[in-house]
PDB file of N, H, CA, C and O in Angstrom:
ATOM      1  N   UNK A   1     -13.379 -23.709   2.378  1.00  0.00           N
ATOM      2  CA  UNK A   1     -12.553 -22.571   2.564  1.00  0.00           C
ATOM      3  C   UNK A   1     -12.944 -21.695   3.719  1.00  0.00           C
ATOM      4  O   UNK A   1     -12.099 -21.040   4.331  1.00  0.00           O
ATOM      5  N   UNK A   2     -14.289 -21.680   4.036  1.00  0.00           N
ATOM      6  H   UNK A   2     -14.975 -22.212   3.539  1.00  0.00           H
ATOM      7  CA  UNK A   2     -14.815 -20.918   5.112  1.00  0.00           C
ATOM      8  C   UNK A   2     -15.147 -19.530   4.704  1.00  0.00           C
ATOM      9  O   UNK A   2     -15.028 -19.198   3.525  1.00  0.00           O
ATOM     10  N   UNK A   3     -15.583 -18.651   5.671  1.00  0.00           N
ATOM     11  H   UNK A   3     -15.680 -18.921   6.629  1.00  0.00           H
ATOM     12  CA  UNK A   3     -16.010 -17.327   5.385  1.00  0.00           C
ATOM     13  C   UNK A   3     -14.828 -16.353   5.128  1.00  0.00           C
ATOM     14  O   UNK A   3     -13.654 -16.638   5.368  1.00  0.00           O
ATOM     15  N   UNK A   4     -15.232 -15.252   4.648  1.00  0.00           N
ATOM     16  H   UNK A   4     -16.186 -15.021   4.453  1.00  0.00           H
ATOM     17  CA  UNK A   4     -14.079 -14.205   4.360  1.00  0.00           C
ATOM     18  C   UNK A   4     -13.393 -13.908   5.549  1.00  0.00           C
ATOM     19  O   UNK A   4     -12.179 -13.707   5.507  1.00  0.00           O
ATOM     20  N   UNK A   5     -14.097 -13.849   6.740  1.00  0.00           N
ATOM     21  H   UNK A   5     -15.083 -14.013   6.775  1.00  0.00           H
ATOM     22  CA  UNK A   5     -13.349 -13.497   8.090  1.00  0.00           C
ATOM     23  C   UNK A   5     -12.371 -14.528   8.397  1.00  0.00           C
ATOM     24  O   UNK A   5     -11.330 -14.197   8.964  1.00  0.00           O
ATOM     25  N   UNK A   6     -12.597 -15.787   8.074  1.00  0.00           N
ATOM     26  H   UNK A   6     -13.442 -16.055   7.613  1.00  0.00           H
ATOM     27  CA  UNK A   6     -11.690 -16.858   8.383  1.00  0.00           C
ATOM     28  C   UNK A   6     -10.455 -16.830   7.446  1.00  0.00           C
ATOM     29  O   UNK A   6      -9.362 -17.223   7.852  1.00  0.00           O
ATOM     30  N   UNK A   7     -10.631 -16.382   6.251  1.00  0.00           N
ATOM     31  H   UNK A   7     -11.520 -16.062   5.922  1.00  0.00           H
ATOM     32  CA  UNK A   7      -9.516 -16.294   5.299  1.00  0.00           C
ATOM     33  C   UNK A   7      -8.609 -15.080   5.463  1.00  0.00           C
ATOM     34  O   UNK A   7      -7.391 -15.161   5.303  1.00  0.00           O
ATOM     35  N   UNK A   8      -9.270 -13.895   5.803  1.00  0.00           N
ATOM     36  H   UNK A   8     -10.259 -13.829   5.933  1.00  0.00           H
ATOM     37  CA  UNK A   8      -8.535 -12.684   5.817  1.00  0.00           C
ATOM     38  C   UNK A   8      -8.131 -12.285   7.300  1.00  0.00           C
ATOM     39  O   UNK A   8      -7.153 -11.557   7.467  1.00  0.00           O
ATOM     40  N   UNK A   9      -8.828 -12.724   8.318  1.00  0.00           N
ATOM     41  H   UNK A   9      -9.622 -13.316   8.183  1.00  0.00           H
ATOM     42  CA  UNK A   9      -8.605 -12.392   9.650  1.00  0.00           C
ATOM     43  C   UNK A   9      -9.377 -11.087   9.935  1.00  0.00           C
ATOM     44  O   UNK A   9     -10.102 -10.597   9.069  1.00  0.00           O
ATOM     45  N   UNK A  10      -9.222 -10.529  11.144  1.00  0.00           N
ATOM     46  H   UNK A  10      -8.634 -10.927  11.848  1.00  0.00           H
ATOM     47  CA  UNK A  10      -9.964  -9.328  11.544  1.00  0.00           C
ATOM     48  C   UNK A  10      -9.278  -8.138  10.954  1.00  0.00           C
ATOM     49  O   UNK A  10      -8.087  -8.182  10.644  1.00  0.00           O
ATOM     50  N   UNK A  11     -10.048  -7.036  10.791  1.00  0.00           N
ATOM     51  H   UNK A  11     -11.015  -7.000  11.043  1.00  0.00           H
ATOM     52  CA  UNK A  11      -9.627  -5.821  10.224  1.00  0.00           C
ATOM     53  C   UNK A  11      -9.065  -4.956  11.383  1.00  0.00           C
ATOM     54  O   UNK A  11      -9.704  -4.792  12.422  1.00  0.00           O
ATOM     55  N   UNK A  12      -7.818  -4.397  11.158  1.00  0.00           N
ATOM     56  H   UNK A  12      -7.299  -4.531  10.314  1.00  0.00           H
ATOM     57  CA  UNK A  12      -7.216  -3.521  12.148  1.00  0.00           C
ATOM     58  C   UNK A  12      -7.237  -2.155  11.558  1.00  0.00           C
ATOM     59  O   UNK A  12      -6.734  -1.944  10.454  1.00  0.00           O
ATOM     60  N   UNK A  13      -7.817  -1.206  12.277  1.00  0.00           N
ATOM     61  H   UNK A  13      -8.226  -1.378  13.174  1.00  0.00           H
ATOM     62  CA  UNK A  13      -7.965   0.164  11.681  1.00  0.00           C
ATOM     63  C   UNK A  13      -7.307   1.118  12.703  1.00  0.00           C
ATOM     64  O   UNK A  13      -7.700   1.172  13.869  1.00  0.00           O
ATOM     65  N   UNK A  14      -6.289   1.871  12.226  1.00  0.00           N
ATOM     66  H   UNK A  14      -5.970   1.828  11.279  1.00  0.00           H
ATOM     67  CA  UNK A  14      -5.670   2.875  13.102  1.00  0.00           C
ATOM     68  C   UNK A  14      -5.025   3.926  12.151  1.00  0.00           C
ATOM     69  O   UNK A  14      -4.625   3.581  11.040  1.00  0.00           O
ATOM     70  N   UNK A  15      -4.928   5.189  12.582  1.00  0.00           N
ATOM     71  H   UNK A  15      -5.254   5.470  13.485  1.00  0.00           H
ATOM     72  CA  UNK A  15      -4.348   6.199  11.661  1.00  0.00           C
ATOM     73  C   UNK A  15      -2.906   6.064  11.445  1.00  0.00           C
ATOM     74  O   UNK A  15      -2.177   5.594  12.319  1.00  0.00           O
ATOM     75  N   UNK A  16      -2.465   6.467  10.291  1.00  0.00           N
ATOM     76  H   UNK A  16      -3.058   6.848   9.581  1.00  0.00           H
ATOM     77  CA  UNK A  16      -1.103   6.606   9.994  1.00  0.00           C
ATOM     78  C   UNK A  16      -0.714   8.120   9.916  1.00  0.00           C
ATOM     79  O   UNK A  16      -1.357   8.908   9.223  1.00  0.00           O
ATOM     80  N   UNK A  17       0.396   8.493  10.676  1.00  0.00           N
ATOM     81  H   UNK A  17       0.918   7.853  11.239  1.00  0.00           H
ATOM     82  CA  UNK A  17       0.708   9.919  10.853  1.00  0.00           C
ATOM     83  C   UNK A  17       2.054  10.059  10.084  1.00  0.00           C
ATOM     84  O   UNK A  17       3.019   9.343  10.351  1.00  0.00           O
ATOM     85  N   UNK A  18       2.073  10.992   9.139  1.00  0.00           N
ATOM     86  H   UNK A  18       1.289  11.574   8.921  1.00  0.00           H
ATOM     87  CA  UNK A  18       3.284  11.222   8.435  1.00  0.00           C
ATOM     88  C   UNK A  18       3.756  12.717   8.529  1.00  0.00           C
ATOM     89  O   UNK A  18       3.069  13.605   8.022  1.00  0.00           O
ATOM     90  N   UNK A  19       4.899  12.981   9.163  1.00  0.00           N
ATOM     91  H   UNK A  19       5.457  12.260   9.575  1.00  0.00           H
ATOM     92  CA  UNK A  19       5.423  14.344   9.340  1.00  0.00           C
ATOM     93  C   UNK A  19       5.822  15.001   8.033  1.00  0.00           C
ATOM     94  O   UNK A  19       5.713  14.400   6.964  1.00  0.00           O
ATOM     95  N   UNK A  20       6.285  16.244   8.126  1.00  0.00           N
ATOM     96  H   UNK A  20       6.373  16.732   8.995  1.00  0.00           H
ATOM     97  CA  UNK A  20       6.803  17.049   6.957  1.00  0.00           C
ATOM     98  C   UNK A  20       8.135  16.706   6.457  1.00  0.00           C
ATOM     99  O   UNK A  20       9.011  16.337   7.239  1.00  0.00           O
ATOM    100  N   UNK A  21       8.336  16.806   5.206  1.00  0.00           N
ATOM    101  H   UNK A  21       7.624  17.105   4.571  1.00  0.00           H
ATOM    102  CA  UNK A  21       9.653  16.684   4.674  1.00  0.00           C
ATOM    103  C   UNK A  21      10.181  15.258   4.486  1.00  0.00           C
ATOM    104  O   UNK A  21      11.391  15.038   4.431  1.00  0.00           O
ATOM    105  N   UNK A  22       9.284  14.322   4.391  1.00  0.00           N
ATOM    106  H   UNK A  22       8.301  14.501   4.435  1.00  0.00           H
ATOM    107  CA  UNK A  22       9.671  12.877   4.211  1.00  0.00           C
ATOM    108  C   UNK A  22       9.915  12.484   2.751  1.00  0.00           C
ATOM    109  O   UNK A  22       9.648  13.280   1.851  1.00  0.00           O
ATOM    110  N   UNK A  23      10.386  11.350   2.519  1.00  0.00           N
ATOM    111  H   UNK A  23      10.603  10.703   3.250  1.00  0.00           H
ATOM    112  CA  UNK A  23      10.504  10.740   1.201  1.00  0.00           C
ATOM    113  C   UNK A  23      10.186   9.337   1.340  1.00  0.00           C
ATOM    114  O   UNK A  23      10.842   8.655   2.128  1.00  0.00           O
ATOM    115  N   UNK A  24       9.186   8.798   0.613  1.00  0.00           N
ATOM    116  H   UNK A  24       8.653   9.352  -0.027  1.00  0.00           H
ATOM    117  CA  UNK A  24       8.749   7.414   0.693  1.00  0.00           C
ATOM    118  C   UNK A  24       8.869   6.831  -0.661  1.00  0.00           C
ATOM    119  O   UNK A  24       8.245   7.337  -1.594  1.00  0.00           O
ATOM    120  N   UNK A  25       9.640   5.784  -0.832  1.00  0.00           N
ATOM    121  H   UNK A  25      10.147   5.373  -0.074  1.00  0.00           H
ATOM    122  CA  UNK A  25       9.873   5.136  -2.163  1.00  0.00           C
ATOM    123  C   UNK A  25       8.705   4.384  -2.651  1.00  0.00           C
ATOM    124  O   UNK A  25       7.700   4.269  -1.950  1.00  0.00           O
ATOM    125  N   UNK A  26       8.802   3.853  -3.856  1.00  0.00           N
ATOM    126  H   UNK A  26       9.618   3.947  -4.426  1.00  0.00           H
ATOM    127  CA  UNK A  26       7.688   3.074  -4.474  1.00  0.00           C
ATOM    128  C   UNK A  26       7.422   1.783  -3.804  1.00  0.00           C
ATOM    129  O   UNK A  26       8.365   1.207  -3.261  1.00  0.00           O
ATOM    130  N   UNK A  27       6.262   1.278  -3.786  1.00  0.00           N
ATOM    131  H   UNK A  27       5.496   1.746  -4.227  1.00  0.00           H
ATOM    132  CA  UNK A  27       5.839   0.041  -3.208  1.00  0.00           C
ATOM    133  C   UNK A  27       6.111  -0.158  -1.799  1.00  0.00           C
ATOM    134  O   UNK A  27       6.380  -1.278  -1.365  1.00  0.00           O
ATOM    135  N   UNK A  28       6.054   0.912  -1.035  1.00  0.00           N
ATOM    136  H   UNK A  28       5.835   1.822  -1.388  1.00  0.00           H
ATOM    137  CA  UNK A  28       6.244   0.856   0.474  1.00  0.00           C
ATOM    138  C   UNK A  28       4.864   0.461   1.055  1.00  0.00           C
ATOM    139  O   UNK A  28       3.832   0.961   0.611  1.00  0.00           O
ATOM    140  N   UNK A  29       4.867  -0.433   2.041  1.00  0.00           N
ATOM    141  H   UNK A  29       5.706  -0.839   2.403  1.00  0.00           H
ATOM    142  CA  UNK A  29       3.689  -0.670   2.878  1.00  0.00           C
ATOM    143  C   UNK A  29       3.829  -0.166   4.277  1.00  0.00           C
ATOM    144  O   UNK A  29       4.784  -0.495   4.980  1.00  0.00           O
ATOM    145  N   UNK A  30       2.887   0.628   4.677  1.00  0.00           N
ATOM    146  H   UNK A  30       2.111   0.896   4.105  1.00  0.00           H
ATOM    147  CA  UNK A  30       2.971   1.293   6.046  1.00  0.00           C
ATOM    148  C   UNK A  30       1.743   0.653   6.757  1.00  0.00           C
ATOM    149  O   UNK A  30       0.600   0.768   6.314  1.00  0.00           O
ATOM    150  N   UNK A  31       2.054  -0.014   7.866  1.00  0.00           N
ATOM    151  H   UNK A  31       2.982  -0.107   8.225  1.00  0.00           H
ATOM    152  CA  UNK A  31       1.013  -0.712   8.676  1.00  0.00           C
ATOM    153  C   UNK A  31       0.187   0.233   9.437  1.00  0.00           C
ATOM    154  O   UNK A  31       0.689   1.328   9.692  1.00  0.00           O
ATOM    155  N   UNK A  32      -1.002  -0.023   9.839  1.00  0.00           N
ATOM    156  H   UNK A  32      -1.411  -0.913   9.632  1.00  0.00           H
ATOM    157  CA  UNK A  32      -1.870   0.853  10.581  1.00  0.00           C
ATOM    158  C   UNK A  32      -1.197   1.265  11.969  1.00  0.00           C
ATOM    159  O   UNK A  32      -0.513   0.453  12.593  1.00  0.00           O
ATOM    160  N   UNK A  33      -1.413   2.507  12.402  1.00  0.00           N
ATOM    161  H   UNK A  33      -1.968   3.166  11.896  1.00  0.00           H
ATOM    162  CA  UNK A  33      -0.802   2.953  13.688  1.00  0.00           C
ATOM    163  C   UNK A  33       0.571   3.441  13.690  1.00  0.00           C
ATOM    164  O   UNK A  33       1.085   3.802  14.749  1.00  0.00           O
ATOM    165  N   UNK A  34       1.222   3.480  12.557  1.00  0.00           N
ATOM    166  H   UNK A  34       0.805   3.187  11.697  1.00  0.00           H
ATOM    167  CA  UNK A  34       2.602   3.825  12.476  1.00  0.00           C
ATOM    168  C   UNK A  34       2.720   5.379  12.250  1.00  0.00           C
ATOM    169  O   UNK A  34       1.903   6.001  11.571  1.00  0.00           O
ATOM    170  N   UNK A  35       3.775   5.939  12.858  1.00  0.00           N
ATOM    171  H   UNK A  35       4.439   5.434  13.410  1.00  0.00           H
ATOM    172  CA  UNK A  35       4.095   7.349  12.727  1.00  0.00           C
ATOM    173  C   UNK A  35       5.383   7.497  11.962  1.00  0.00           C
ATOM    174  O   UNK A  35       6.367   6.875  12.362  1.00  0.00           O
ATOM    175  N   UNK A  36       5.461   8.245  10.928  1.00  0.00           N
ATOM    176  H   UNK A  36       4.662   8.751  10.604  1.00  0.00           H
ATOM    177  CA  UNK A  36       6.613   8.571  10.171  1.00  0.00           C
ATOM    178  C   UNK A  36       7.027   9.988  10.587  1.00  0.00           C
ATOM    179  O   UNK A  36       6.284  10.937  10.336  1.00  0.00           O
ATOM    180  N   UNK A  37       8.189  10.150  11.212  1.00  0.00           N
ATOM    181  H   UNK A  37       8.793   9.379  11.416  1.00  0.00           H
ATOM    182  CA  UNK A  37       8.596  11.415  11.766  1.00  0.00           C
ATOM    183  C   UNK A  37       9.079  12.346  10.641  1.00  0.00           C
ATOM    184  O   UNK A  37       9.396  11.877   9.548  1.00  0.00           O
ATOM    185  N   UNK A  38       9.134  13.640  10.898  1.00  0.00           N
ATOM    186  H   UNK A  38       8.876  14.021  11.786  1.00  0.00           H
ATOM    187  CA  UNK A  38       9.621  14.567   9.900  1.00  0.00           C
ATOM    188  C   UNK A  38      11.045  14.285   9.329  1.00  0.00           C
ATOM    189  O   UNK A  38      11.990  14.045  10.080  1.00  0.00           O
ATOM    190  N   UNK A  39      11.154  14.321   8.050  1.00  0.00           N
ATOM    191  H   UNK A  39      10.386  14.516   7.440  1.00  0.00           H
ATOM    192  CA  UNK A  39      12.526  14.159   7.420  1.00  0.00           C
ATOM    193  C   UNK A  39      12.897  12.786   7.212  1.00  0.00           C
ATOM    194  O   UNK A  39      14.020  12.566   6.760  1.00  0.00           O
ATOM    195  N   UNK A  40      12.066  11.758   7.492  1.00  0.00           N
ATOM    196  H   UNK A  40      11.153  11.937   7.859  1.00  0.00           H
ATOM    197  CA  UNK A  40      12.470  10.384   7.360  1.00  0.00           C
ATOM    198  C   UNK A  40      12.425   9.967   5.900  1.00  0.00           C
ATOM    199  O   UNK A  40      11.671  10.521   5.100  1.00  0.00           O
ATOM    200  N   UNK A  41      13.233   8.997   5.576  1.00  0.00           N
ATOM    201  H   UNK A  41      13.845   8.547   6.226  1.00  0.00           H
ATOM    202  CA  UNK A  41      13.372   8.402   4.227  1.00  0.00           C
ATOM    203  C   UNK A  41      13.106   6.958   4.341  1.00  0.00           C
ATOM    204  O   UNK A  41      13.760   6.266   5.121  1.00  0.00           O
ATOM    205  N   UNK A  42      12.096   6.434   3.534  1.00  0.00           N
ATOM    206  H   UNK A  42      11.564   6.997   2.901  1.00  0.00           H
ATOM    207  CA  UNK A  42      11.788   5.102   3.523  1.00  0.00           C
ATOM    208  C   UNK A  42      12.212   4.457   2.108  1.00  0.00           C
ATOM    209  O   UNK A  42      11.739   4.893   1.058  1.00  0.00           O
ATOM    210  N   UNK A  43      13.015   3.528   2.139  1.00  0.00           N
ATOM    211  H   UNK A  43      13.399   3.174   2.992  1.00  0.00           H
ATOM    212  CA  UNK A  43      13.572   2.916   0.917  1.00  0.00           C
ATOM    213  C   UNK A  43      12.413   2.166   0.187  1.00  0.00           C
ATOM    214  O   UNK A  43      11.516   1.630   0.837  1.00  0.00           O
ATOM    215  N   UNK A  44      12.448   2.138  -1.163  1.00  0.00           N
ATOM    216  H   UNK A  44      13.177   2.574  -1.692  1.00  0.00           H
ATOM    217  CA  UNK A  44      11.441   1.410  -1.949  1.00  0.00           C
ATOM    218  C   UNK A  44      11.348  -0.044  -1.505  1.00  0.00           C
ATOM    219  O   UNK A  44      12.343  -0.662  -1.127  1.00  0.00           O
ATOM    220  N   UNK A  45      10.102  -0.589  -1.560  1.00  0.00           N
ATOM    221  H   UNK A  45       9.293  -0.088  -1.867  1.00  0.00           H
ATOM    222  CA  UNK A  45       9.830  -1.932  -1.247  1.00  0.00           C
ATOM    223  C   UNK A  45       9.816  -2.296   0.189  1.00  0.00           C
ATOM    224  O   UNK A  45       9.676  -3.474   0.518  1.00  0.00           O
ATOM    225  N   UNK A  46       9.958  -1.321   1.090  1.00  0.00           N
ATOM    226  H   UNK A  46      10.071  -0.364   0.823  1.00  0.00           H
ATOM    227  CA  UNK A  46      10.029  -1.565   2.544  1.00  0.00           C
ATOM    228  C   UNK A  46       8.618  -1.821   3.185  1.00  0.00           C
ATOM    229  O   UNK A  46       7.601  -1.318   2.710  1.00  0.00           O
ATOM    230  N   UNK A  47       8.615  -2.575   4.214  1.00  0.00           N
ATOM    231  H   UNK A  47       9.441  -2.985   4.601  1.00  0.00           H
ATOM    232  CA  UNK A  47       7.279  -2.735   4.968  1.00  0.00           C
ATOM    233  C   UNK A  47       7.556  -2.095   6.401  1.00  0.00           C
ATOM    234  O   UNK A  47       8.351  -2.589   7.200  1.00  0.00           O
ATOM    235  N   UNK A  48       6.857  -1.009   6.624  1.00  0.00           N
ATOM    236  H   UNK A  48       6.211  -0.607   5.974  1.00  0.00           H
ATOM    237  CA  UNK A  48       7.042  -0.220   7.927  1.00  0.00           C
ATOM    238  C   UNK A  48       6.051  -0.787   8.976  1.00  0.00           C
ATOM    239  O   UNK A  48       4.836  -0.641   8.852  1.00  0.00           O
ATOM    240  N   UNK A  49       6.588  -1.398   9.948  1.00  0.00           N
ATOM    241  H   UNK A  49       7.576  -1.517  10.049  1.00  0.00           H
ATOM    242  CA  UNK A  49       5.685  -1.949  11.024  1.00  0.00           C
ATOM    243  C   UNK A  49       5.810  -1.246  12.350  1.00  0.00           C
ATOM    244  O   UNK A  49       5.005  -1.494  13.247  1.00  0.00           O
ATOM    245  N   UNK A  50       6.796  -0.369  12.512  1.00  0.00           N
ATOM    246  H   UNK A  50       7.450  -0.167  11.783  1.00  0.00           H
ATOM    247  CA  UNK A  50       7.008   0.358  13.753  1.00  0.00           C
ATOM    248  C   UNK A  50       7.233   1.818  13.405  1.00  0.00           C
ATOM    249  O   UNK A  50       7.490   2.168  12.253  1.00  0.00           O
ATOM    250  N   UNK A  51       7.131   2.668  14.428  1.00  0.00           N
ATOM    251  H   UNK A  51       6.922   2.384  15.364  1.00  0.00           H
ATOM    252  CA  UNK A  51       7.304   4.122  14.238  1.00  0.00           C
ATOM    253  C   UNK A  51       8.774   4.469  13.799  1.00  0.00           C
ATOM    254  O   UNK A  51       9.760   3.908  14.276  1.00  0.00           O
ATOM    255  N   UNK A  52       8.814   5.418  12.873  1.00  0.00           N
ATOM    256  H   UNK A  52       8.013   5.874  12.486  1.00  0.00           H
ATOM    257  CA  UNK A  52      10.116   5.795  12.250  1.00  0.00           C
ATOM    258  C   UNK A  52      10.585   7.196  12.861  1.00  0.00           C
ATOM    259  O   UNK A  52       9.814   8.155  12.894  1.00  0.00           O
ATOM    260  N   UNK A  53      11.799   7.254  13.306  1.00  0.00           N
ATOM    261  H   UNK A  53      12.425   6.476  13.279  1.00  0.00           H
ATOM    262  CA  UNK A  53      12.394   8.448  13.915  1.00  0.00           C
ATOM    263  C   UNK A  53      12.758   9.501  12.914  1.00  0.00           C
ATOM    264  O   UNK A  53      12.812   9.233  11.714  1.00  0.00           O
ATOM    265  N   UNK A  54      13.010  10.708  13.395  1.00  0.00           N
ATOM    266  H   UNK A  54      12.966  10.926  14.370  1.00  0.00           H
ATOM    267  CA  UNK A  54      13.316  11.861  12.531  1.00  0.00           C
ATOM    268  C   UNK A  54      14.561  11.681  11.774  1.00  0.00           C
ATOM    269  O   UNK A  54      15.571  11.261  12.338  1.00  0.00           O
ATOM    270  N   UNK A  55      14.542  11.997  10.435  1.00  0.00           N
ATOM    271  H   UNK A  55      13.721  12.338   9.976  1.00  0.00           H
ATOM    272  CA  UNK A  55      15.600  12.174   9.493  1.00  0.00           C
ATOM    273  C   UNK A  55      16.463  10.893   9.266  1.00  0.00           C
ATOM    274  O   UNK A  55      17.532  11.013   8.668  1.00  0.00           O
ATOM    275  N   UNK A  56      16.061   9.705   9.704  1.00  0.00           N
ATOM    276  H   UNK A  56      15.193   9.608  10.190  1.00  0.00           H
ATOM    277  CA  UNK A  56      16.757   8.547   9.498  1.00  0.00           C
ATOM    278  C   UNK A  56      16.355   7.896   8.204  1.00  0.00           C
ATOM    279  O   UNK A  56      15.272   8.172   7.688  1.00  0.00           O
ATOM    280  N   UNK A  57      17.203   7.032   7.658  1.00  0.00           N
ATOM    281  H   UNK A  57      18.083   6.808   8.078  1.00  0.00           H
ATOM    282  CA  UNK A  57      16.956   6.274   6.425  1.00  0.00           C
ATOM    283  C   UNK A  57      16.615   4.805   6.911  1.00  0.00           C
ATOM    284  O   UNK A  57      17.415   4.184   7.611  1.00  0.00           O
ATOM    285  N   UNK A  58      15.395   4.270   6.514  1.00  0.00           N
ATOM    286  H   UNK A  58      14.745   4.775   5.945  1.00  0.00           H
ATOM    287  CA  UNK A  58      14.907   3.058   6.831  1.00  0.00           C
ATOM    288  C   UNK A  58      14.569   2.213   5.596  1.00  0.00           C
ATOM    289  O   UNK A  58      14.100   2.700   4.568  1.00  0.00           O
ATOM    290  N   UNK A  59      14.841   0.911   5.772  1.00  0.00           N
ATOM    291  H   UNK A  59      15.222   0.515   6.608  1.00  0.00           H
ATOM    292  CA  UNK A  59      14.552   0.090   4.631  1.00  0.00           C
ATOM    293  C   UNK A  59      14.490  -1.475   5.058  1.00  0.00           C
ATOM    294  O   UNK A  59      15.012  -1.867   6.101  1.00  0.00           O
ATOM    295  N   UNK A  60      13.888  -2.233   4.266  1.00  0.00           N
ATOM    296  H   UNK A  60      13.464  -1.915   3.418  1.00  0.00           H
ATOM    297  CA  UNK A  60      13.852  -3.692   4.529  1.00  0.00           C
ATOM    298  C   UNK A  60      12.440  -4.216   4.838  1.00  0.00           C
ATOM    299  O   UNK A  60      11.454  -3.481   4.884  1.00  0.00           O
ATOM    300  N   UNK A  61      12.420  -5.534   5.045  1.00  0.00           N
ATOM    301  H   UNK A  61      13.222  -6.131   5.008  1.00  0.00           H
ATOM    302  CA  UNK A  61      11.168  -6.136   5.533  1.00  0.00           C
ATOM    303  C   UNK A  61      11.361  -6.987   6.701  1.00  0.00           C
ATOM    304  O   UNK A  61      11.906  -8.085   6.591  1.00  0.00           O
ATOM    305  N   UNK A  62      10.922  -6.513   7.865  1.00  0.00           N
ATOM    306  H   UNK A  62      10.480  -5.621   7.955  1.00  0.00           H
ATOM    307  CA  UNK A  62      10.381  -5.141   8.223  1.00  0.00           C
ATOM    308  C   UNK A  62      11.421  -4.060   8.135  1.00  0.00           C
ATOM    309  O   UNK A  62      12.615  -4.348   8.216  1.00  0.00           O
ATOM    310  N   UNK A  63      11.011  -2.846   7.974  1.00  0.00           N
ATOM    311  H   UNK A  63      10.041  -2.613   7.907  1.00  0.00           H
ATOM    312  CA  UNK A  63      11.887  -1.703   7.808  1.00  0.00           C
ATOM    313  C   UNK A  63      12.689  -1.540   9.155  1.00  0.00           C
ATOM    314  O   UNK A  63      12.152  -1.611  10.260  1.00  0.00           O
ATOM    315  N   UNK A  64      14.059  -1.309   8.943  1.00  0.00           N
ATOM    316  H   UNK A  64      14.496  -1.251   8.045  1.00  0.00           H
ATOM    317  CA  UNK A  64      14.928  -1.085  10.112  1.00  0.00           C
ATOM    318  C   UNK A  64      15.798   0.208   9.717  1.00  0.00           C
ATOM    319  O   UNK A  64      15.924   0.629   8.567  1.00  0.00           O
ATOM    320  N   UNK A  65      16.337   0.728  10.794  1.00  0.00           N
ATOM    321  H   UNK A  65      16.235   0.386  11.728  1.00  0.00           H
ATOM    322  CA  UNK A  65      17.210   1.941  10.549  1.00  0.00           C
ATOM    323  C   UNK A  65      18.493   1.477   9.794  1.00  0.00           C
ATOM    324  O   UNK A  65      19.229   0.602  10.250  1.00  0.00           O
ATOM    325  N   UNK A  66      18.720   2.128   8.590  1.00  0.00           N
ATOM    326  H   UNK A  66      18.122   2.839   8.220  1.00  0.00           H
ATOM    327  CA  UNK A  66      19.892   1.834   7.843  1.00  0.00           C
ATOM    328  C   UNK A  66      21.081   2.863   7.988  1.00  0.00           C
ATOM    329  O   UNK A  66      22.265   2.551   7.866  1.00  0.00           O
ATOM    330  N   UNK A  67      20.625   4.096   8.256  1.00  0.00           N
ATOM    331  H   UNK A  67      19.663   4.350   8.355  1.00  0.00           H
ATOM    332  CA  UNK A  67      21.615   5.178   8.435  1.00  0.00           C
ATOM    333  C   UNK A  67      21.006   6.239   9.410  1.00  0.00           C
ATOM    334  O   UNK A  67      19.875   6.696   9.250  1.00  0.00           O
ATOM    335  N   UNK A  68      21.842   6.596  10.436  1.00  0.00           N
ATOM    336  H   UNK A  68      22.761   6.224  10.566  1.00  0.00           H
ATOM    337  CA  UNK A  68      21.441   7.599  11.378  1.00  0.00           C
ATOM    338  C   UNK A  68      21.485   8.922  10.691  1.00  0.00           C
ATOM    339  O   UNK A  68      22.251   9.129   9.750  1.00  0.00           O
ATOM    340  N   UNK A  69      20.627   9.856  11.184  1.00  0.00           N
ATOM    341  H   UNK A  69      20.005   9.687  11.949  1.00  0.00           H
ATOM    342  CA  UNK A  69      20.755  11.286  10.669  1.00  0.00           C
ATOM    343  C   UNK A  69      22.153  11.935  10.920  1.00  0.00           C
ATOM    344  O   UNK A  69      22.797  11.658  11.931  1.00  0.00           O
ATOM    345  N   UNK A  70      22.565  12.731  10.054  1.00  0.00           N
ATOM    346  H   UNK A  70      22.041  12.956   9.232  1.00  0.00           H
ATOM    347  CA  UNK A  70      23.964  13.354  10.199  1.00  0.00           C
ATOM    348  C   UNK A  70      23.709  14.842  10.507  1.00  0.00           C
ATOM    349  O   UNK A  70      24.657  15.608  10.677  1.00  0.00           O
TER     350      UNK A  70
END
């Protein structure tokens, strides 16, 4: 099987920034280096791989914009 590094790959470390007034559902995965803008909503079970804009609703794997802010 090889060493742990061969099985898991290299570790990527980067801060996650989350603005005010957000809502993040259950079982959401946020990748390193992602910024969640103020007022954003992340649907349960989503995987966030890119920055999320202000007040939008995002969901899916990978998370995509589902509804623009009104």
